[in-house]
C-alpha positions in Angstrom: 100.7 99.5 77.7 98.9 97.0 75.4 95.6 95.4 75.8 95.0 92.3 77.9 94.8 88.9 76.5 92.1 88.3 74.0 90.5 84.9 74.0 90.1 82.7 70.9 86.9 83.1 68.8 85.5 79.9 70.3 85.9 81.1 73.9 84.1 84.4 73.4 81.6 85.2 76.1 78.2 86.1 74.5 76.2 88.3 76.8 72.4 88.2 77.1 72.1 91.5 75.2 74.0 90.1 72.3 77.4 91.8 72.9 80.5 89.6 72.6 83.3 89.8 75.2 86.9 88.7 74.3 89.0 90.3 77.1 88.8 91.2 80.8 88.8 94.9 79.7 85.7 94.3 77.5 84.0 92.4 80.3 84.8 95.3 82.8 83.3 97.8 80.4 80.2 95.7 79.7 79.5 95.1 83.4 79.7 98.8 84.1 77.0 99.5 81.5 74.9 96.4 82.3 71.4 96.7 83.7 70.2 94.5 86.6 68.0 92.4 84.3 70.9 91.5 82.0 73.2 90.8 84.9 70.7 88.5 86.5 70.8 86.3 83.4 74.5 85.7 83.9 74.8 85.8 87.7 72.2 84.1 89.8 71.7 81.3 92.3 72.2 78.7 89.6 75.3 80.0 87.7 78.0 82.7 87.5 78.9 83.0 83.9 81.7 85.5 84.5 83.4 83.2 87.0 83.2 80.3 84.6 84.5 82.3 81.7 87.4 83.8 83.5 88.3 80.4 84.9 88.1 78.5 81.6 88.9 81.0 78.9 91.6 82.9 80.8 92.8 80.2 83.2 92.8 82.7 86.1 91.7 80.8 89.1 92.2 83.5 91.7 90.3 86.1 89.7 87.5 83.6 89.1 87.2 82.9 92.8 87.0 86.6 93.6 84.2 87.0 91.0 82.3 84.0 92.4 81.9 86.0 95.7 80.4 89.0 93.8 76.8 89.0 92.7 76.0 92.6 91.9 77.4 94.8 89.1 79.2 97.2 91.4 81.1 94.4 93.2 82.0 92.6 89.9 83.1 95.9 88.3 85.3 96.7 91.3 87.0 93.3 91.1 87.5 93.5 87.4 88.6 97.1 87.6 91.3 96.3 90.1 92.6 93.6 87.7 92.4 95.8 84.6 93.8 98.9 86.2 96.7 97.0 87.8 97.8 96.0 84.3 98.3 99.6 83.4 100.3 100.7 86.4 104.0 101.4 85.7 106.3 98.7 87.0 109.1 100.0 89.3 112.4 98.3 89.6 112.5 96.5 93.0 116.2 97.6 93.4 115.4 101.3 92.8 112.3 101.1 95.0 114.4 99.6 97.9 117.1 102.3 97.4 114.5 105.1 97.5 112.9 103.6 100.6 116.3 103.3 102.3 117.2 106.8 101.4 113.9 108.2 102.7 114.2 106.3 106.0 117.7 107.6 106.7 119.3 104.2 106.9 122.2 105.2 104.7 123.3 107.8 107.2 123.3 105.1 110.0 125.4 102.9 107.7 127.9 105.6 106.9 128.2 106.5 110.6 128.7 102.8 111.5 131.4 102.4 108.8 133.3 105.4 110.1 133.1 104.1 113.7 134.3 100.7 112.5 137.3 102.2 110.8 138.2 104.2 113.9 137.7 101.0 116.0 140.0 99.0 113.7 142.6 101.8 114.1 142.3 101.5 117.8 142.8 97.7 117.7 145.8 98.2 115.5 147.3 100.6 118.0 146.7 98.2 120.8 148.3 95.3 118.9 151.2 97.4 117.7 152.1 98.2 121.3 151.0 95.1 123.3 152.9 96.0 126.5 151.1 99.3 126.7 147.8 97.5 126.6 148.8 95.1 129.3 150.2 97.5 131.8 147.4 99.5 133.3 147.4 103.1 132.6 150.4 103.1 130.4 148.5 103.3 127.0 148.3 106.8 125.5 145.1 108.7 125.4 144.9 108.3 121.6 144.8 104.5 122.0 142.1 104.7 124.6 140.0 107.0 122.4 140.4 104.7 119.4 139.5 101.7 121.5 136.3 103.6 122.6 135.6 104.1 118.9 135.7 100.4 118.3 133.2 99.8 121.2 131.0 102.5 119.7 131.2 100.9 116.3 130.1 97.5 117.6 127.2 99.0 119.6 126.1 101.0 116.6 126.2 97.9 114.3 124.1 95.9 116.9 121.5 98.6 117.1 121.4 99.0 113.4 120.9 95.3 112.9 118.2 95.1 115.5 116.4 98.1 113.9 116.5 96.5 110.5 115.2 93.2 111.9 112.4 95.0 113.7 111.4 96.9 110.5 111.4 93.7 108.4 109.3 91.8 110.9 106.8 94.8 111.1 106.4 94.8 107.3 105.6 91.0 107.2 
């Protein structure tokens, strides 16, 4: 993966030790090597040069605010490191990630089972509608029709539990 955005020559941050910084990666490396005396010239009660530079030269308000809360080299390096390292992580396709998560959780087996039960349930309903007099007269429907009707009830119950489970998982992740 390529380097982060380099700022224009006029927006270069010149450090107290004379080094020039043009990217967040360079600032990260410089802060890691910076001694306390040099850091205190940039970050003190009156100013926070790193905050100002990130805000103006890079236009990154959220990172600038995070830096404003950090006043020692370890905290500044940690914040910059998270930003720099995040740029180098591989990007996963959201669709593939969701499919892998679903497969790992076993939801696809529940879906297949529910689909089978729905098909059996529809066959049961078709049997009842094909022979309406058998459905009306108590006890005259064949055992196959009763079994298929039970499959339909099972399918509906399975779908309800699956829907409730998915809703519960989504609410738990938010």
